[in-house]
C-alpha positions as CSV (number, residue, x, y, z in Angstrom):
1,M,107.0,92.5,117.3
2,G,103.6,92.0,116.4
3,S,99.9,90.8,116.7
4,V,99.0,86.9,117.4
5,S,96.0,87.7,115.1
6,W,97.8,85.8,112.2
7,M,97.9,82.7,114.4
8,R,94.5,83.0,115.6
9,G,92.8,83.0,112.1
10,R,90.4,85.9,113.1
11,P,88.2,87.4,110.4
12,K,87.9,90.9,109.5
13,L,91.7,91.6,111.1
14,A,93.4,91.6,107.7
15,G,94.7,95.3,108.3
16,C,96.0,94.2,112.0
17,T,97.6,91.4,110.6
18,T,99.3,92.9,107.8
19,A,100.2,95.9,109.6
20,K,101.4,93.7,112.8
21,A,100.0,96.2,115.0
22,G,101.3,94.8,118.5
23,I,100.3,97.3,121.3
24,V,97.1,99.2,121.6
25,T,96.6,101.7,124.2
26,D,93.6,102.4,126.7
27,R,93.2,105.7,125.1
28,Q,92.8,104.0,121.6
29,T,90.3,101.4,122.8
30,A,88.2,103.5,125.5
31,P,85.6,104.6,123.0
32,H,84.9,101.0,121.8
33,R,85.2,99.1,124.9
34,D,82.5,96.6,126.1
35,P,82.8,95.2,129.6
36,T,81.1,91.9,128.5
37,A,83.6,91.5,125.4
38,D,86.4,92.3,127.6
39,Q,85.2,89.5,130.2
40,A,84.6,87.2,127.4
41,F,88.3,87.8,126.0
42,L,89.7,87.4,129.4
43,D,87.8,84.1,129.8
44,A,89.3,82.8,126.5
45,Q,92.8,83.2,127.7
46,R,94.9,80.7,129.7
47,L,96.0,83.5,132.1
48,K,93.4,85.8,133.5
49,V,95.1,89.0,133.2
50,R,94.5,92.0,130.9
51,L,97.9,92.6,129.2
52,D,99.2,96.2,128.6
53,A,102.4,97.8,127.2
54,A,104.5,96.8,130.2
55,H,104.0,93.1,129.5
56,V,105.2,93.5,126.0
57,S,108.2,95.7,127.0
58,R,109.5,93.2,129.2
59,V,109.7,90.7,126.6
60,T,111.3,93.2,124.2
61,L,114.0,94.2,126.8
62,F,114.6,90.5,127.2
63,M,115.0,89.8,123.5
64,A,117.5,92.8,123.2
65,S,119.4,91.9,126.2
66,D,122.6,89.5,126.2
67,D,120.3,86.9,127.9
68,S,118.7,86.1,124.5
69,D,121.9,85.9,122.5
70,G,121.7,82.2,122.0
71,M,118.0,82.3,120.6
72,T,117.3,82.3,116.9
73,G,114.2,81.8,114.9
74,Q,112.0,81.8,117.7
75,H,108.2,83.2,118.0
76,V,108.0,84.6,121.6
77,L,104.5,85.5,122.6
78,A,103.4,87.9,125.5
79,D,99.6,87.1,124.9
80,A,98.4,85.5,127.9
81,G,97.9,82.2,126.4
82,I,95.2,83.5,123.7
83,A,97.1,82.1,120.7
84,Q,97.2,78.5,122.4
85,C,93.6,78.7,123.3
86,S,92.6,79.4,119.7
87,V,94.8,76.6,118.3
88,M,93.9,73.9,121.0
89,G,90.4,75.1,122.1
């Protein structure tokens, strides 16, 4: 479980990338939120939805279930397509 910042090559995210911080809550980000930056981030994603902990937890539950028992060595991203946009433009 972790952030996709390592795939995006984002500057100034060494702490996030190293710590593999996966989920940030609204309470943590509220003091620093900027509606313009939020919209720019949504515009950069393939899927135009603001992800939350529920999106990540559903992927986690799938990976912990018997339904994923044939999977090995995969990167499963719940990132609304932001990593793909960073690589493909």
